[in-house]
N, C-alpha and C positions, 0 to 999 in steps of 0.2 A: 214186389220185393219180398223175399223170404224173411220170415221173422227170425230174430236172433235168439238163440237159446243160451242165455247167460246164467251163470250160477247165481243163486239168490244170496243176499247178504246174510240171511239166517244160516245158510249152509256154510258160508265162509267164516262166520263167527264161531260156529260149532267146531269147524276144522281148526281154527286158530287156537281156541281154548284147549281142545284135545291135544294139539301139538305142543302147546306150552306146558301143560301138565303131564303129557304122555299118559293120559288116563281119560277114558270116556266118563267114568264116574265122577271125577273131580271137575271135569268140564261141565257136566250136568248140574252139579251143585252150584258152580259159579253162575251159570246161566239161568238157574232156577227152573229147569225142565227135567224130564226123565232121562235116564241113561240110554234107554232104547231110542228116544227121540234124537239124541246126539248121534248114536250109531247109525240111525236111518239117514240123517242128513249127510253124514260123511259118506255112506254107501252110495247115495244118489249123486254126490259130487264125484266120486270115483267113476261111476258109470258115465257121467256126463263128460268127464275129462279123458276117459278111456285109459286111466293109469291108476294103479294102486298107490295110495298116499301113506298107508301104514302097513306094518307087518308085525306079527306077534312072535316073540322069541322068549321061550320059557316063561310064559305068563306076563311078559313085559311088552309094552307097546312102543314101537320104534318107528321113526319116519323112514320112508324109502327115499332114495336119492331124488325121485320126482317130487315127493312130498316136501322135502327140504327146499327145493327150488320154488315150489308153489307157495310155501309158507312165507318166504321173503316177499313175494308179489302180493299175497293177500294182506300182509301187514301194511304195505304201502297203500293199498286200496282202502282198507278200513280207516287208516289214519287220515286219508284224504276226505273220506266221507264225513268223519268226525269233525275235521277242521272246517269243511264246507258248511256243515250244520251250525257250528259255533259262530262262523262269520255272520250267518243270517240271524241267528238267535240274539246276537248282541245288538241288533237293530230294533229289537222288540221293546226295549225299555228306554230309559233316559241316559244310559251310559253304555260305553263299549269297552271291551277288554282287549288289549294288545299283548300277545304272548311273545316275549323276547328272550332269547338265549344269549348268554355272554360268557366270556372267559372270566373266571372268578376275580383275579387280580386286576384285570382291565376294568371290570365292573366297579370294584371298590375304589381303585386308585385314579381312574380317569372319568368313567361314565357317571358315577353317582352324583357328583356335584353339578352335572349338566341337566339333571332331571327336574329339580324344583321349578325351573323356568318353564319347562314344557308342560308340567302338570298345572301350573298356574294359568298358562295360556289356553289349555285344553281341558277344562274341568270335567268334561263328559267322558274322557278317556282314562281308564285305569290300566296300569302297567303290571303285567305278571311276569316276573323274572325267574329264570332258571340258570344255574351254573352248568357250563359244559367245558371240559378241558380239551376236547378234540373236535375236529370237524364231524358233521353228521348230516343226515338227510332231513332237511327242514320239513318237507311234506310228510314224511313218515312219522316224524316226532310231533307234528302239529304246531310248529312255531311259524310265526308270520314275519319276524325280523330276527336277525342274529348278528353277532360280531365275531368275525373269524380272524385268525392270524395265519397268513400264508401268501400264496403267489398271486392271488387276485383273479383266478379263473376257476369257477366251479359250475358244473353243468346245470342248466335251467335256473340259475340264480342271477339276479341283477347285482352287480358289485360296485361299491363306491369306496375308493381308497380314502382313509382318514389321515394316516401319517406313517412315516417310516419308523423304524425302531433302532435306537442306539443302546447297545448293551455294554454295561460297565462291570468291572470286577470290584466287589465290595467286601469289606470285612469289619469286624469289631476293632476299635482302636487298640484294645489291650492285646489282641491276637498278634498284631503287627509290631507292637512296641518292642518286643524282645528280638525281632528279626532284623536282618540286614539285607534289605531288598535293593540290589543295585541294578538289576535288569529284570525283564519280564520272565526270563528263565527261572529266576529264584522263586517266582510264584508257585511253580510246580513242587517246591519243597513243603508247601503247606497242604493241609487237607482240602481237596477240591469238592465243592458241592454242586450237584447237577439237578436239572429239571428232567424228569423222566421222558417228556415229549421232545426234548432237545438233547439227545445223547451225545451229539458231536459238537456242541457249542464250545467247549473248552478246546477241542482239537482245532476248530476254526480260529479261535482267539490266538492260540500259539502260532498257527500256520500263517496268519496274516502278518506276523512279525518275523517270519522266517525261522521259526523255532520248531524243531522236531522233538516233541516231548513224549517220553514213554509213559507218562502219568496222566495224559489228558483224558483218558477214559476211566480212570480210577476215582473212587470216592462214593459217597452216599448219594442216593437219588430220591427226589421228592416229586409228588404228583402236582403240587401247586406251588406258586411263588410265595404264598403266605407262609407256609412252613419252612420253605427254603430261606426266606429272609429272616424269620425268627431264629432259625438255627445259626445263621451267620451272626446275628446280633448277640447271641449267647456265646460266641467264640468258637463255634463248631467247625469253622473253615471259611474259605473264600468262595463267594457265590458270584455267578454271572447272571445279571438281571437287567431288564430294561430300565433305563434311567428314570422314567416316569413312575415306576413302581416304588422307588426308594427315595424320591425327592424329599419327603418329610424326614426320613432317617438321616439323610446326608446333611440336611439343614440343621438338625439338632445334634449332629456328630455322634449319633448312636451307631452309625456306620460311616466309614471313610473309603475313599477310592484307594484300592490296593496298588494299582498301577495305572498310569495315565492312558493307556491304549483303549480306544473305543471300538467295539465291534459293530460295524454297520450291517445289520441283518439283511439278507436277500429277501426276507419276507416283510410284510407290512400288516397294519391293522385295517380291516375292511368292515363296512356295514353292508350286509347282504339280505336279500329277501327274494322269495319266489317270483319269477317274471310275471306270472298271472295275477299277482297281488299288487303290482306296482301302482294301479290306479285306485286301489282301495283307500278311502279317505284317511283312516287312522294311520295306515302305513305311510302314506304320502306325507302327512303332517309330521310324523315322527322322524322320517328320513330327512325332511327339509330342516327340521330343528337341529338334528345332530350335525348335519353338514355345515350349518351356520356356526356351530361351536368350534370348528376346526379352523385355525388361522390360515389365511390364504398363502 
């Protein structure tokens, strides 16, 4: 069998750093090697791949189209190498670390109070959480478990549905006190608050009630539910939010339901993890615990 001539991880690290900084000098400083060493590694990589990865334009370093494609692949490879190393390294001591990504509001309003029981039952596992507002590549980012909101089918991921989402229109009581809301159409006369990742939510809310509103896409947009809810509480407008996100505010009447219609989202909340990590003990234990927390 002929030997495989694979690029070295050193060459890929040099290329990735140079591509990120668009500078061999800054890449060399980051990697604590000489600029000529970075240049040599990249040159060898270009020879091996038979494509130019960089080009110089007026003393600036730019990626070629081939370089941009290769950069995406290299980042996945390096992330996988790092994650694989971390998986093994966590077995060398008395504790393990499980890296988890979650949607910010889902984490604070639903997930957080499910964690103490898990930590008490598994004292050797430490949880490392990171907030993510959109779907992403778990392998590339180095996460072992994540919580997604969506359709329930992502490539190379094992997906477990947790629950559907009911979305309600909420506002501060004072905002609605002076208004005369006799139908859902009247909601459109108030400022509408939007989540950036769900730009058509208000359009769907009106459409489900047979209303064609010309204001359903108008209004301020927010990246997270946290700021969206806080703005609604301050009287800034009416917000569409999952009911579980505002249960506390509704119970204390800091927010009230602006109109009784509930938007049942086509998306749901899912617990996901890379297929190849399904039998990893810490992943398996965490998944089993979270699934037990969801009512049958």
